[in-house]
C-alpha positions in Angstrom: -8.7 22.9 -8.9 -9.1 19.0 -8.3 -5.9 17.4 -7.3 -5.2 13.4 -7.3 -3.0 12.4 -4.7 -0.8 9.1 -5.0 1.5 7.6 -2.7 3.4 4.6 -2.1 2.9 2.9 -5.5 5.9 0.3 -4.8 6.1 -0.9 -8.6 2.4 -2.4 -8.5 1.2 -2.2 -12.1 -2.0 -3.6 -11.5 -3.0 -1.4 -8.7 -1.9 1.8 -10.4 -4.0 1.2 -13.5 -6.7 0.4 -11.6 -6.4 3.8 -9.4 -5.8 5.6 -12.9 -8.9 4.3 -14.3 -10.9 5.3 -11.4 -9.3 8.6 -11.4 -10.1 9.5 -14.8 -13.9 8.5 -14.5 -14.0 12.0 -12.0 -13.2 14.4 -14.1 -10.2 16.3 -15.1 -7.5 17.1 -12.6 -3.8 17.7 -11.4 -1.8 14.7 -10.1 0.2 14.9 -7.0 2.6 11.9 -6.3 3.8 11.3 -2.8 6.7 9.1 -3.4 7.8 5.2 -3.1 6.8 5.2 -6.6 9.3 1.8 -7.3 10.3 -0.9 -4.7 8.7 -4.1 -3.3 6.5 -4.8 -6.9 7.6 -6.3 -10.1 6.6 -3.5 -12.4 9.2 -0.6 -11.6 9.9 0.7 -15.5 6.2 0.3 -16.3 5.0 2.3 -13.5 7.7 5.1 -14.1 6.3 5.4 -17.5 2.8 5.9 -16.1 3.5 8.1 -13.3 6.0 10.1 -16.1 3.2 10.3 -18.6 0.5 11.7 -15.8 2.6 15.4 -15.4 2.3 15.4 -12.0 2.4 19.0 -10.7 4.5 17.9 -7.7 6.6 14.8 -7.4 8.6 13.8 -4.7 10.9 11.0 -3.7 10.5 8.2 -0.9 13.1 6.7 1.0 13.1 3.5 -1.4 14.1 6.2 -4.2 16.9 7.4 -1.7 17.9 3.7 -1.3 17.6 2.4 -4.8 19.3 5.7 -5.9 22.4 5.2 -3.6 21.7 8.3 -1.4 21.2 6.3 1.3 22.4 2.7 2.6 19.6 0.0 2.9 20.9 -1.0 6.6 17.2 0.0 8.2 15.3 -2.0 5.4 14.2 -5.5 6.6 15.5 -8.5 4.3 12.9 -8.4 1.5 12.9 -4.9 1.5 16.8 -5.2 0.7 16.3 -8.0 -1.7 13.7 -5.7 -3.6 16.1 -2.7 -3.7 18.8 -5.0 -5.5 16.2 -6.8 -7.7 14.9 -3.1 -8.8 18.4 -1.5 -9.1 19.3 -4.5 -11.4 15.9 -4.3 -13.4 15.7 -0.5 -14.0 16.8 1.0 -17.4 19.0 3.9 -17.3 16.8 6.5 -18.1 14.7 5.6 -15.3 17.8 5.1 -12.9 18.6 8.8 -13.9 14.7 9.5 -13.2 14.9 8.3 -9.6 18.2 10.3 -9.0 16.5 13.4 -10.1 13.4 13.2 -7.8 13.1 16.0 -5.1 12.8 15.6 -1.7 10.3 16.7 0.3 8.2 19.1 1.3 7.0 21.0 -2.0 4.3 23.4 -1.8 1.2 22.2 -3.8 -0.2 25.6 -3.8 -0.9 28.6 -1.0 -0.9 26.8 2.2 -0.8 23.3 1.3 2.4 21.3 1.4 3.4 17.4 -0.1 5.6 15.5 1.8 6.6 11.8 2.1 7.4 10.9 5.6 6.6 14.8 7.4 7.2 18.0 6.4 9.9 18.2 8.9 11.8 15.2 7.7 10.9 13.1 4.9 12.1 9.5 6.3 10.0 10.0 9.6 7.1 7.8 9.9 3.5 9.4 11.4 1.3 7.0 13.0 0.5 8.7 16.1 -1.4 11.9 17.9 1.8 12.7 19.4 3.9 12.8 16.5 1.1 14.6 14.3 1.1 17.8 17.2 4.8 17.6 17.3 4.6 18.9 13.8 2.2 20.9 14.1 4.1 22.9 16.8 7.1 22.8 14.8 6.1 24.1 11.0 3.6 26.4 10.1 1.3 25.1 7.5 -2.3 24.6 6.6 -2.5 21.2 5.0 0.1 18.7 4.5 -0.8 15.6 2.3 1.7 13.2 3.1 2.9 9.0 2.8 5.5 6.4 3.9 2.9 4.6 6.5 0.3 3.0 3.9 -2.3 3.9 6.1 -5.0 6.8 5.5 -5.4 8.7 8.1 -6.6 12.5 8.9 -4.8 14.3 11.8 -6.6 17.8 12.5 -5.6 20.7 14.8 -8.4 22.8 16.5 -6.3 25.1 18.6 -5.2 22.8 21.3 -7.3 20.1 20.4 -6.0 17.4 18.2 -8.7 15.0 16.4 -7.8 11.5 14.5 -9.9 10.0 12.0 -9.4 6.9 9.8 -11.3 6.5 6.3 -11.3 3.1 6.6 -12.5 0.6 4.1 -15.2 2.8 2.1 -15.1 5.6 0.1 -15.4 8.5 2.8 -15.2 12.2 2.2 -13.6 14.7 5.1 -14.6 18.5 4.7 -11.5 21.1 5.7 -12.8 23.2 8.0 -11.9 26.9 8.5 -9.3 27.4 11.2 -8.3 23.9 11.5 -5.1 22.5 10.6 -4.7 18.9 8.4 -1.9 16.5 8.2 -3.7 13.7 5.9 -2.2 10.9 4.3 -3.7 9.0 1.0 -2.9 5.7 1.7 -0.9 3.2 -0.4 -2.0 2.4 -3.8 0.5 -0.6 -4.4 0.8 -2.0 -0.7 -1.5 -0.7 1.8 -1.4 -2.0 5.4 -4.4 -1.6 7.1 -5.5 -4.8 6.6 -7.8 -3.6 3.3 -6.1 -5.0 -0.1 -7.7 -2.3 -2.1 -5.3 0.2 -3.6 -6.0 3.6 -1.7 -5.4 6.8 -3.2 -7.3 10.4 -2.4 -8.7 13.2 -4.2 -8.2 17.0 -2.7 -11.0 19.7 -4.1 -9.1 23.1 -3.5 -12.5 25.1 -4.1 -15.2 22.9 -2.1 -12.4 22.3 0.6 -13.1 18.7 0.3 -10.8 15.8 0.5 -12.0 12.3 -1.0 -10.8 8.9 0.1 -11.1 6.2 -2.8 -10.8 2.6 -2.4 -10.2 0.7 -5.4 -10.1 -2.8 -6.0 -7.3 -4.4 -8.4 -6.3 -7.9 -9.8 -4.1 -9.0 -7.0 -3.2 -12.3 -8.0 -1.8 -10.9 -11.0 0.2 -8.8 -9.3 1.2 -11.4 -6.7 2.3 -14.0 -9.5 4.5 -11.3 -11.1 6.5 -10.8 -7.6 6.6 -14.5 -7.7 8.0 -14.9 -11.3 10.5 -12.2 -10.6 12.0 -14.3 -8.0 11.2 -11.3 -5.4 10.4 -12.5 -1.9 7.2 -14.5 -1.3 6.0 -12.1 1.7 6.2 -9.6 -0.7 3.4 -11.2 -2.7 1.3 -13.0 0.2 1.0 -9.0 2.0 -0.9 -8.2 -0.8 -3.7 -10.4 -0.5 -3.9 -9.4 3.5 -3.6 -5.6 2.9 -0.5 -5.8 5.5 
């Protein structure tokens, strides 16, 4: 089975449409959505519609969904993120507000020993950046593979016994083989707001039979996405950072 792994779309319709066009060119498969569908960008209702039409086999909430739904306070968000929360809350249709509130937290099993989480399989709000954090997760919870989001960085952590490996896919389209006996924490990167200094949208494909993960970078109309953010009256930095991949 082929699984298309989508994370951190953040209401960026141009980036999502480019990724979906790319995914459709790669054949049939199931979709897995790792949270933060909305927030930051200017098309929350349209992005929600696109995602729902995919009928993902797994779709979980991110921290932006939790705050926008009112499940958590926005105190830990910076000023730009708080402004985006308020704008998104005001812009969502009632149906889409209900949809946001209905999203479950992770981790959720995709199949067999494969999990989907937003932050980490231990805490959906935690950021996983370092080898130390990865090793701590491997020691505390038993799983073979966990796909996660939240950081906006594509990355792979692999544990071989007591040895931990880290890999960053970077700009090109890269394939990583899931080796027998190793355990993995894998982030497909962000579709709507990449932060690894590469503006192209980032997603991944997991092929369960060949045990292969493909990291895909997709260029999209960044200028159009930026113009929409500015026209909506959202903070300027939410637009300018798209060009920089920050």
